[in-house]
N, C-alpha and C positions, 0 to 999 in steps of 0.2 A: 717712243714718241709717236703719236698718231694724230691724224687730222690734217687738213690743209690741202688735200687733193694731190695732183700729179707732182707738185714741187715741194711737198712736205719734207721736213727734215730740219736738222740742226744747221744753222748758218754761222753761229759764233759761240765761243766758249771763253770763260774767264774764271780764274781762281781767286778767291778772297779768303785768306786764312785757311781753314780746312774745308771750305765749301766750294763746290763747283757749280757754276751757273751756265745754263745752256739757253740760247735764244735761237729763234728761227721761225719756221712755219709749221706749227703744231698746236693742238688744243688739249692734249693730255700728255703726261709724263709718268710712266710706270702705273697707269690706271688712275692717276690723280688729275682732275681738271686743272689745266695750266695754260692760259691763253698766251702763247708765243714765247713764254719765258718760264724757267723752272730752276729750282735749286736742288742739288744732290748733296746730302750731308755725310755721305759715306755709307749710309744704311737705307735711306729712303728719299723719294722725290717730294717736293712741296712747291706750291704755287707762291708767287710774289703778289700778294693781294689778289686782285682780279686780273692781273696781268696787263698787257697792252692791247690797244685796239687794232693792231695789225702786226705784220711780220717784223722780227728783230734781226738786224744785220750786223750790229757791232756791240761789243761789251768791253768795258774797262773798269777795273777796280782801283780805288784810291782810298786808303784808310778803311773805314767801315762802309763807305759808299760804293754803289755800283752805278755806273753810267751806261745808259742804254740808248742806242740809236737805231732807226729803222723807218719802215713805212707805216707809221702810226701817228695819229693826232691826239690820242688820249692814252693815259696810263693810270689805272686804278680810278677811272672816272675823271681825272684831272686833265685839262687841256695842256698839252706839252709840245706840240709842233715838232715831232720827229726825233726829239731827244729828251730824255728824262733821267731823273736820279731816284734810285731806291736806297733808302737809308736803313733798311733792315725791318722797317715797320710800315712805311708809307712812301708814296710816290710824290714827286714834285717836279715842276717845270724848271728849266734853266733859262733865265732871261724872259723877255716879253714877246719876242718875235718867233 
């Protein structure tokens, strides 16, 4: 994981099925562009869409959904106000505030 300056690194981890998700202050994972969040499938890293607009501090998995919290106002270009849901394909906001 690289990028993010002096405080770069992984801040949160979550497992969902056989996938490991890492969130924090980074812009690449294993050489793959990944804005603050990435998935490890056991063989390679991948991005979650275009990632979040800032650092990720917390991750929680429920069913096929990944909930992400942190210092960001957007995820995948969607306004999310510091908490978002990744459904495996796209980002969405939780509530309206």
